[in-house]
C-alpha positions as CSV (number, residue, x, y, z in Angstrom):
1,M,188.3,13.8,72.8
2,R,190.8,10.9,73.1
3,E,193.8,11.2,75.3
4,N,197.1,10.2,73.8
5,D,199.8,8.1,75.5
6,S,201.8,11.1,76.8
7,V,198.7,12.6,78.4
8,E,197.8,9.3,80.1
9,S,201.4,9.0,81.2
10,K,201.2,12.4,82.9
11,R,198.0,11.2,84.7
12,R,199.7,8.0,86.0
13,E,202.8,9.9,87.2
14,S,200.7,12.4,89.0
15,A,198.7,9.7,90.8
16,K,201.9,8.2,92.1
17,K,203.4,11.4,93.6
18,R,203.8,11.5,97.3
19,S,205.2,14.1,99.7
20,A,206.5,13.9,103.3
21,S,205.1,17.3,104.3
22,P,201.5,17.3,105.9
23,T,198.6,18.8,104.0
24,A,196.8,21.8,105.3
25,S,193.7,21.2,107.5
26,P,190.5,23.0,106.7
27,A,190.2,26.2,108.8
28,V,186.5,25.4,109.4
29,A,185.5,22.1,111.0
30,A,183.8,20.0,108.4
31,T,180.3,18.7,109.1
32,P,179.4,15.1,108.2
33,A,177.4,16.3,105.2
34,V,180.4,18.3,103.9
35,K,182.7,15.3,104.3
36,A,180.2,13.0,102.6
37,F,179.9,15.5,99.7
38,A,183.7,15.5,99.3
39,L,183.8,11.7,99.3
40,S,180.9,11.5,96.8
41,M,182.8,13.8,94.4
42,N,185.8,11.5,94.4
43,Q,184.7,9.3,91.5
44,P,186.1,9.7,88.0
45,G,183.6,11.5,85.8
46,T,181.6,13.0,88.6
47,V,180.1,16.5,87.9
48,A,179.0,18.5,91.0
49,T,177.5,22.0,91.5
50,W,175.7,24.0,94.1
51,L,172.5,26.1,94.2
52,N,171.4,29.0,96.4
53,H,168.4,31.3,96.3
54,W,170.2,33.6,93.8
55,S,171.7,31.0,91.4
56,V,168.5,28.9,91.3
57,Q,166.7,31.9,89.7
58,R,169.3,31.9,86.9
59,A,169.6,28.1,86.6
60,R,170.1,26.3,83.2
61,W,167.8,23.4,84.1
62,S,168.8,21.3,81.1
63,A,172.4,21.4,82.3
64,L,171.4,20.7,86.0
65,A,169.5,17.6,84.8
66,Q,172.9,16.1,83.6
67,I,174.9,17.0,86.8
68,D,175.5,14.1,89.2
69,L,175.6,16.0,92.5
70,I,173.8,19.2,93.4
71,G,174.5,20.7,96.8
72,V,172.6,23.5,98.6
73,D,174.7,26.5,99.3
74,G,172.6,29.0,101.3
75,T,170.4,28.9,104.3
76,L,167.3,30.4,102.6
77,L,167.1,27.8,99.9
78,Q,167.9,25.0,102.4
79,M,165.1,26.1,104.8
80,L,162.6,26.4,102.0
81,L,163.4,23.0,100.6
82,R,163.1,21.4,104.0
83,T,159.5,22.7,104.3
84,Y,158.8,20.7,101.2
85,G,160.3,17.5,102.7
86,F,163.9,17.7,101.3
87,P,166.2,16.5,104.2
88,L,169.1,18.6,102.8
89,S,172.1,19.8,104.8
90,R,174.0,22.9,103.7
91,T,177.3,22.5,101.9
92,S,179.2,24.9,99.6
93,A,182.3,25.0,97.5
94,D,184.3,26.9,100.1
95,L,183.5,24.2,102.7
96,V,183.8,21.1,100.5
97,L,186.9,22.0,98.4
98,P,189.3,22.3,101.3
99,V,188.2,18.9,102.6
100,F,188.4,17.4,99.1
101,F,191.8,18.7,98.4
102,G,193.2,18.3,101.9
103,E,191.7,14.9,102.9
104,V,190.4,13.1,99.8
105,A,192.4,13.9,96.7
106,E,195.7,12.2,96.5
107,P,199.0,14.2,96.4
108,G,199.9,14.9,92.8
109,T,196.3,15.1,91.6
110,R,196.1,17.4,88.6
111,V,193.7,20.3,89.1
112,A,192.7,22.9,86.5
113,L,191.1,26.1,87.9
114,I,189.0,28.1,85.4
115,G,187.4,31.4,86.2
116,A,187.9,34.9,87.6
117,K,189.7,37.8,86.1
118,P,193.1,37.4,84.3
119,G,195.8,36.3,86.7
120,V,193.6,35.3,89.6
121,A,193.2,31.6,88.7
122,Q,196.9,31.3,88.2
123,R,197.6,32.8,91.7
124,S,195.1,30.3,93.1
125,A,196.7,27.5,91.3
126,K,200.1,28.3,92.7
127,K,198.6,28.5,96.2
128,L,196.8,25.2,95.7
129,Q,200.1,23.5,94.8
130,H,201.8,24.9,97.8
131,T,199.0,24.2,100.3
132,Y,197.8,20.8,99.2
133,R,200.7,19.2,97.2
134,L,198.7,19.1,94.0
135,V,199.7,19.9,90.4
136,A,197.6,22.9,89.3
137,C,197.1,25.3,86.5
138,G,194.8,28.3,86.0
139,F,192.8,29.9,83.2
140,D,190.8,33.1,83.4
141,G,187.1,33.1,82.9
142,Y,187.2,35.5,80.0
143,G,189.4,35.2,76.9
144,Q,191.1,31.9,78.0
145,L,187.7,30.3,78.8
146,G,186.5,31.3,75.4
147,T,189.6,29.7,73.8
148,L,189.1,26.5,75.8
149,R,185.5,26.2,74.8
150,D,186.4,26.6,71.1
151,N,189.3,24.2,71.4
152,P,190.1,22.4,74.7
153,E,193.5,21.1,73.4
154,E,195.6,23.1,75.9
155,L,193.5,21.7,78.8
156,A,193.8,18.2,77.3
157,Q,197.6,18.5,77.3
158,F,197.5,19.3,81.0
159,A,195.5,16.1,81.5
160,P,193.3,17.3,84.5
161,D,192.0,14.9,87.1
162,V,189.9,17.7,88.5
163,I,188.4,20.8,86.8
164,V,187.1,23.6,89.1
165,L,184.9,26.2,87.3
166,G,184.4,29.6,89.0
167,L,182.1,31.2,86.5
168,G,178.7,33.0,86.7
169,A,175.6,31.3,87.9
170,G,174.1,29.2,85.2
171,L,177.1,29.5,82.9
172,Q,179.3,27.4,85.1
173,D,176.8,24.5,85.0
174,E,176.6,24.7,81.3
175,V,180.4,24.7,80.9
176,A,180.7,21.8,83.4
177,V,178.4,19.6,81.2
178,E,180.2,20.7,78.1
179,F,183.7,19.9,79.5
180,H,182.4,16.6,80.8
181,R,181.9,15.5,77.2
182,H,185.6,16.4,76.4
183,F,187.0,15.0,79.7
184,P,184.6,12.1,80.7
185,Q,187.0,10.8,83.4
186,A,187.7,14.2,85.1
187,I,186.0,15.2,88.3
188,I,184.3,18.6,87.5
189,C,182.8,20.9,90.0
190,T,181.6,24.5,90.0
191,A,182.9,26.9,92.6
192,G,181.3,30.3,92.2
193,G,183.6,32.9,93.7
194,W,185.9,30.4,95.5
195,I,188.8,30.9,93.0
196,D,188.8,34.7,93.8
197,Q,188.4,34.0,97.5
198,F,191.2,31.4,97.7
199,A,193.6,33.6,95.8
200,A,193.0,36.3,98.5
201,K,192.8,34.1,101.6
202,Q,192.8,30.4,102.3
203,Q,189.5,30.6,104.1
204,Y,187.4,33.6,103.1
205,F,184.8,33.1,105.9
206,P,185.9,32.9,109.5
207,A,184.7,29.8,111.4
208,W,182.3,31.8,113.5
209,V,180.6,33.1,110.3
210,H,179.8,29.6,109.2
211,R,178.8,28.5,112.7
212,L,176.2,31.4,113.0
213,R,175.1,31.1,109.3
214,L,176.1,34.7,108.7
215,G,177.9,34.2,105.4
216,W,175.4,36.5,103.7
217,A,176.1,39.3,106.1
218,W,179.9,38.9,105.8
219,R,179.7,39.1,102.0
220,I,177.4,42.2,102.1
221,Y,179.9,43.9,104.4
222,H,182.8,43.1,102.2
223,E,181.1,43.6,98.8
224,P,178.1,45.8,99.4
225,R,177.7,47.3,95.9
226,R,177.7,43.9,94.2
227,L,175.8,41.8,96.8
228,L,173.3,44.0,98.7
229,G,170.6,43.5,96.1
230,R,171.3,39.7,96.0
231,Y,170.4,39.3,99.6
232,T,167.5,41.8,99.7
233,R,165.7,42.3,96.4
234,D,166.6,38.9,94.9
235,A,165.9,37.1,98.1
236,L,162.4,38.6,98.2
237,G,161.9,37.7,94.5
238,F,162.9,34.1,95.3
239,L,160.4,33.8,98.1
240,V,157.6,35.2,95.9
241,G,158.3,32.9,93.0
242,H,159.6,29.9,94.9
243,R,156.8,27.5,93.8
244,R,158.1,27.6,90.2
245,V,161.6,26.8,91.5
246,I,160.3,23.9,93.6
247,R,158.5,22.5,90.5
248,K,161.7,22.7,88.5
249,I,163.7,20.9,91.2
250,L,161.0,18.2,91.5
251,A,161.3,17.6,87.8
252,L,165.0,16.9,88.0
253,P,166.0,13.2,87.7
254,H,167.6,13.4,91.2
255,Q,167.0,11.9,94.6
256,A,167.2,14.0,97.8
257,T,169.7,12.9,100.4
258,I,171.2,14.7,103.4
259,T,174.2,15.6,101.2
260,G,172.2,17.1,98.4
261,L,170.5,16.1,95.2
262,Q,172.0,13.0,93.6
263,R,171.2,12.0,90.0
264,A,169.1,8.8,90.0
265,E,171.5,7.0,87.6
266,T,174.4,7.5,90.1
267,A,172.5,7.3,93.4
């Protein structure tokens, strides 16, 4: 898809915008790996995602092979990968995106949020504009997502610099690669449930939860019916079948760094 002059003009105007008010600081102190991931994302055309013990069992491996940066979101997967010699630190969308939007992205950056139930992405977009001095719009992960996949013209008219996809495991990686073909200069990243979480609260996890690695317990407490099985039955299934996952990861055209897995072409 080729951008017309008016779309390119929107992009240039957004890049020049500045504001005198300070941006919000992340509620959780960022680790060096989180900061490095945020900086690594800040290249036009970069596609980034995260894996944990649950999503890796539902991965679309052909899509992952085309993604530039793959972070590890989840202590269980991180610990297992380290036993196989992967020197990976834990990162996640809810840790990286506040740093990226607050410290890396320039004011006026145009951000499209895609995902969640109708109305949620729009609320997150308004909050994103207010919190970080960005230009944002939102599309739900149901009918509007389907429309954009059939014809991304409405998204093209917005001229996004960044596209954040909060869709289901596997699907969001597939859509990220698909949208990269339409918007090769946009930064595209997946975000899991972050769009929902940000709409409800700026930082879903308190600082002490991240510090003690208790995100799984916090999520079970707040969403037991949806997540209890993910952190019990699915965690056990991951441990039992982890060798297959390791073989799939080793087959990816990526190099392991402390930040995550980086595609060899971009490393």
